C-alpha positions in Angstrom: -0.2 0.0 0.2 1.7 3.6 -0.8 1.0 6.4 0.7 -1.6 7.8 -1.4 -4.0 4.6 -1.2 -3.0 4.8 2.3 -4.4 8.2 2.7 -7.4 7.2 0.8 -8.2 4.4 3.4 -8.0 6.7 6.5 -10.2 9.5 4.9 -12.6 6.5 4.6 -12.3 5.4 8.1 -12.1 9.1 9.1 -15.5 9.5 7.6 -17.4 6.1 9.1 -16.0 6.7 12.6 -16.6 11.0 12.7 -12.9 11.4 13.9 -12.4 14.5 12.4 -15.5 16.3 13.6 -13.7 19.6 14.7 -12.4 20.3 11.4 -14.4 23.3 9.8 -17.5 22.5 7.6 -16.7 23.2 4.0 -18.0 26.3 2.4 -21.1 25.8 0.1 -19.0 27.8 -2.6 -16.4 24.7 -2.7 -19.3 21.9 -3.1 -18.2 21.2 -6.8 -14.0 21.2 -6.2 -14.6 19.0 -3.4 -17.1 16.5 -5.8 -14.6 16.8 -8.7 -11.4 16.0 -6.1 -12.8 13.1 -4.0 -16.2 11.7 -5.9 -14.1 12.2 -9.8 -11.0 11.7 -8.4 -10.4 14.7 -11.6 -7.8 16.9 -9.6 -6.8 19.2 -12.4 -10.5 20.0 -12.5 -10.7 20.5 -8.7 -7.3 22.9 -9.2 -9.4 24.7 -11.9 -12.8 24.8 -10.0 -11.0 26.5 -7.3 -8.7 29.1 -8.6 -11.2 31.6 -9.0 -11.5 31.5 -5.1 -8.1 32.4 -4.2 -8.7 35.9 -5.0 -12.2 36.2 -2.5 -12.3 38.7 0.0 -13.2 35.9 2.2 -9.9 34.2 4.2 -11.7 31.3 5.0 -13.0 30.6 1.6 -9.3 31.5 0.4 -7.8 29.1 2.8 -10.1 25.9 1.8 -10.1 26.7 -1.7 -5.7 27.1 -1.5 -5.8 23.7 0.4 -8.1 21.8 -2.1 -5.7 23.2 -4.7 -2.5 21.8 -2.7 -4.1 18.4 -1.9 -4.7 18.1 -5.5 -1.4 19.0 -6.8 -0.2 16.0 -3.9 -2.5 13.8 -5.7 -1.2 14.6 -9.3 1.9 13.9 -7.4 3.5 17.1 -8.2 4.9 17.0 -5.2 7.6 20.2 -5.0 4.3 22.5 -6.1 2.2 20.9 -3.1 4.8 21.3 -0.7 5.0 25.4 -1.3 1.2 25.4 -0.8 1.0 23.8 2.3 4.1 25.6 3.8 1.9 28.8 3.1 -1.0 27.2 4.6 1.3 25.8 7.5 2.9 29.6 8.2 2.0 30.7 11.0 -0.4 27.4 12.4 -0.4 25.3 15.2 -2.2 22.4 13.3 -0.4 19.3 13.5 -2.1 18.4 10.4 -1.3 21.5 8.5 2.4 20.6 9.3 2.3 17.1 8.8 0.8 18.0 4.7 4.2 20.0 4.8 6.5 16.7 5.8 4.8 14.2 3.3 4.8 16.7 0.3 8.4 18.0 1.1 9.9 14.1 1.4 8.3 12.9 -1.5 9.6 16.0 -3.3 13.2 14.8 -2.6 14.0 17.1 0.7 14.7 14.7 3.3 16.3 17.6 5.9 13.3 19.8 5.0 10.9 17.1 5.5 12.6 16.0 9.2 12.4 19.7 10.4 8.6 19.8 9.5 7.9 16.6 11.6 9.2 18.1 14.3 7.0 20.8 14.2 4.4 18.5 13.5 5.3 16.3 16.8 5.8 19.9 18.8 2.2 20.9 17.7 0.7 17.4 18.9 2.7 18.1 22.4 1.3 21.5 22.6 -2.3 20.1 21.9 -2.2 17.3 24.7 -1.8 15.1 21.7 -5.5 15.9 20.9 -5.1 16.4 17.2 -5.8 14.2 14.2 -3.9 12.2 12.7 -2.7 11.0 15.4 1.0 10.4 15.8 0.9 7.0 15.6 -1.0 7.7 11.9 1.9 9.9 10.9 4.7 8.6 11.9 3.1 5.5 9.7 2.8 7.7 6.6 6.1 9.2 7.1 7.6 6.0 7.0 5.9 5.4 3.9 7.0 8.5 1.7 10.9 7.8 3.4 10.6 4.3 2.3 9.3 5.8 -1.0 12.6 7.8 -1.2 14.8 5.4 -0.5 16.0 6.7 2.9 15.2 3.0 4.4 17.6 3.8 7.6 15.1 7.0 8.6 12.1 4.8 7.8 13.3 2.2 10.1 13.4 5.0 12.9 9.7 5.5 12.3 8.9 1.5 11.9 10.8 1.4 15.6 8.6 4.2 17.2 5.3 2.0 16.1 6.7 -0.9 17.5 7.2 0.5 20.7 3.3 1.6 20.9 2.0 -2.0 19.8 4.5 -3.3 22.2 2.9 -0.9 24.9 -0.6 -1.8 23.9 0.2 -5.5 23.6 -3.0 -6.2 22.1 -3.0 -6.3 18.5 -6.9 -6.5 17.6 -7.5 -4.3 14.6 -10.5 -2.4 16.3 -8.6 -2.0 19.6 -5.4 -0.6 18.2 -7.7 2.1 15.7 -9.7 3.3 18.4 -6.3 4.3 20.1 -5.0 5.9 17.1 -2.5 3.2 16.0 -2.4 1.7 12.2 -3.4 -2.1 12.0 -0.2 -3.9 12.5 -0.4 -5.6 9.1 -0.1 -1.9 7.7 2.6 -1.2 9.9 4.5 -4.7 8.5 3.6 -4.2 4.9 5.9 -1.3 5.4 8.2 -2.6 7.7 9.0 -5.5 5.1 9.3 -2.9 2.5 11.9 -1.4 4.7 13.7 -4.5 5.5 13.8 -5.7 1.7 15.7 -2.0 1.5 17.9 -2.3 4.1 18.9 -5.9 2.7 21.4 -8.5 3.9 22.6 -6.0 6.8 19.7 -6.1 8.6 18.5 -9.1 10.7 14.8 -8.8 9.6 14.0 -12.2 11.0 15.4 -11.6 14.6 13.7 -8.5 14.3 10.6 -9.9 14.0 11.1 -12.7 16.6 12.2 -10.1 19.1 8.8 -8.2 18.3 6.6 -10.9 18.7 7.3 -12.0 22.0 5.8 -8.8 23.6 2.5 -9.1 21.7 -0.8 -11.2 22.4 -1.2 -14.6 21.1 -2.8 -12.9 17.6 -0.2 -10.6 16.9 2.8 -13.8 17.5 0.6 -15.5 15.3 0.9 -13.0 12.7 4.4 -12.4 13.1 5.5 -16.0 13.0 3.4 -16.0 9.8 5.2 -13.3 8.2 8.4 -14.8 9.3 7.6 -18.0 8.0 7.0 -16.4 4.7 10.3 -14.3 4.8 12.0 -17.6 5.4 10.9 -19.5 2.5 10.6 -16.8 -0.2 13.5 -14.7 0.7 10.7 -12.2 0.5 13.4 -8.9 2.3 16.0 -10.3 0.0 17.4 -7.4 -2.2 
């Protein structure tokens, strides 16, 4: 699952569980923009429809229009252009979500150092808000790991996976519903990224040993899942380069 697929999955889960009710209501004027972006996935159309609102005297309308353009640029994989817009939106913001958009777009644009700095700011925003903002820190670490993996920054991606591993070990229970309502990605989603990272690290990394040590900290369900994953890796050489 790449970062675009994962973000789409998460947005659907957001709607189903209503975890983002604190977000400002979409302006009526931008309804056609949202339909083009979300339903039709016609990002060029969404950009064209949103652009006229950038000159609106209404600051909230301008802001929402610019965000739709930035998101559309991101979905078109125009990461550098998206990053510039997201930085403008995040300037002066204390919203972790605003800054995390900078993290993903900047990282995927290839500016790894700037992405790291933006991620530090994102975590500071979450800390200041008592970790009450969405997306949660575990989900942000997961997406950040995805972006780093896609840029072949496997060592940096592994650091995010290690942070997530610690969260699962603290929870111990790995049931999907249990972890999700606590703001933690499904274990299987995290391990999908982890296996890609292990593959990128190659023979220098003991993936099987890592999985074995991780399994000892989890419940029976988690141990069974990791045992099956380890067996698949051993049988197929899944992490081999």
